[in-house]
N, C-alpha and C positions, 0 to 999 in steps of 0.2 A: 517735726523737721524742717529745715530750712530749705530756701530754693536750691541752695549749693550742693546740700547733702543728696535732695533729689535727684539733680541734673548727674551727679558723681556716681550715684548708685545705677543711673540708667547707663551712664558710658562705660560701668564696670561689667553690666551685665552683656552689654554689645563685644565687648573685649572677652567675656567669658565665652560667648557663642562661636567668637573667631578660634579662640583655642581649642575649641570641641571639633570645629571643622578641619584644623589643624590635625589633630590625634586622629579623625577619620582618614585625612590623607596619609598620614604614616602607616595606616593598615592597608590603603589601596597601594603604596609604594612597596609593602614588604611581599604583597602577592605578585606585584610585577617583576620584583627582583628576585624573587624565587628563595624567599627568608624560610626558614623552618615553619611548618604549619601551625607547631604549637605556639609560635610567638605572634602569628596573625590571630589565633584565637584568645591569646591573652590580652593583646591589646584591644582588639576590640570588644572584650568582655570589660575591660577597666574603664573603656571610655565610653560604653555603654551606660554602665554602672555610674559613672560620674556624670553623666547628663541626666538621669532620671533622680539622682539626688538632688543634683543643682537644680534643675526647672521645678520637679516636683515641691521640692524644700522651699522653694521661692514663691510659686503658686499658692502652695498649700500655706503660706504665712507661719513657716516652721523656722525658714533661714532667711536672713535679712540679704539684700542684694551684696553689702560688704562679704557675708558667710557664703553665698553662693560662689561669687568671685574666688573665694578661698578655696572650695571644694574643685573647683575647674581647675585654679594653678595647681594644687596636690596632683590631680590626675594628669595633666599636662606634664608636670616634672616625673611622673611614674612613665608616663610614654616614653618620654624623651630616654629615660635609663633602660626601659625596654629595648630600644630602638637601639641604643648604644651597644648593650650584650648582644643583641641579636646579630648585628653586623660585624663584631668582633667575633663571635661565633662562628659566623660565614666564612670571613675570612682566616681564621684558624683553619678551618675546613679546606681551605683552596690551598693553604700553605702546606699542612702536613702532609708528609707521603704517605702512600698507602701500605696498609702491612705486606709483609713479605706472602709470597704466594701460598694458599693453602695445598696441604698435602694433598695429591690426586686431583687438581685441577689442570686442565688441559687446553692448550693453544685453540682458539676457535678456528685457525686458517689452517694448521696442518695436523691437528689431533694429538700432537706431542705433550709430553708432561713438562710443565712450568715449573723449573725449581729455583730456588730463593738464590744459588749460586750462581744463575745463569744471568746474562745480561737482559733480563725481560722487561718488558713495557707492560702499561696498563692502561685501558681505555676507561672512562667513567660518563655515565648517565646519572644524575643524581648521586644515589649512594650505591647504585649497582656498578659494580666492576667485572672487565673483562681482563684476564690475564694473557700475556702473548710472550712466547719464550725467544722473542727476538723485535727490535724496533724493525726490522723489516717485514716480520708479518705483521706488524702494527700499521705499517706503511700500505702494504697490501689491503688490508682489511680496511683502512680508510678508504682507498682508492675505488674499491668494488664493494663498498658497505651493502647496497640493497642485496648483491647476490649471495653474500655472507650471511645476511640476517635471514633470508629464505633458506639456504641450505643447512644452517644450524640451528633455524627455528628460536632466533633471539628475541628477546622481549624489547630490545633498545629501539627506540624511536630515532635518537640521533645520539652521536659521541660529542660530549659537551667539553671534556679535557682529555688529555693525552699525560702519561707520567712514564719518563725513561730512568731505569736504574740507574741511580748515581746525579741525576738532575737534581734541581733545587726547586723542588715544588711542582705543581701541575701547571701546565701549559694549555690555552684556550685551543679548541682547535679552528676556531673564528680567525684566531691571529695568524694563521696559514693563509689566509686569504684566496685570491685566486691563484697562488703561486704552487709548485707541485710539492706533492707532499714530501717530496726529497728534502724538504727544508728539514724534515725530523732529523737527518742524519748530522745538522748543524746544533741540535740541543745537546 
């Protein structure tokens, strides 16, 4: 091998390690952004598998630096594809309205039955949903969350999003900020 091929091989190995670090960064991003756990594990598995093949293949003289780099580029491409799919799935989850209230579901504020023909509202934490028979009851629930949580023995830690029948997708509770929950009436 010439000097240039050896130097290029070392440069490719360094770039391959940078791609691996970026892949682990994507795993951490998934964790902090609340992406589905299946995507976290899939990305972590693909990344670790690629690292093991690349490093042990190179150190065991089964792969040249160029082949090791090619493995890492392939794994990096898979990670980017998984990231794209995961964020598109998360986006679809945020836009898609909730299903109509199931039969027999009760409002956690008044205890009345929530019907699909009512102007119902929905609160969400992750994939868990709470249905309310009116947006006023959702507002009351948000203003007195800890009291209702104890009273109804709810497993909600916090409400992340809310939906009001007829609106365009979910709204983040944090978007309300310090403003009064009366802003729900503007939705």
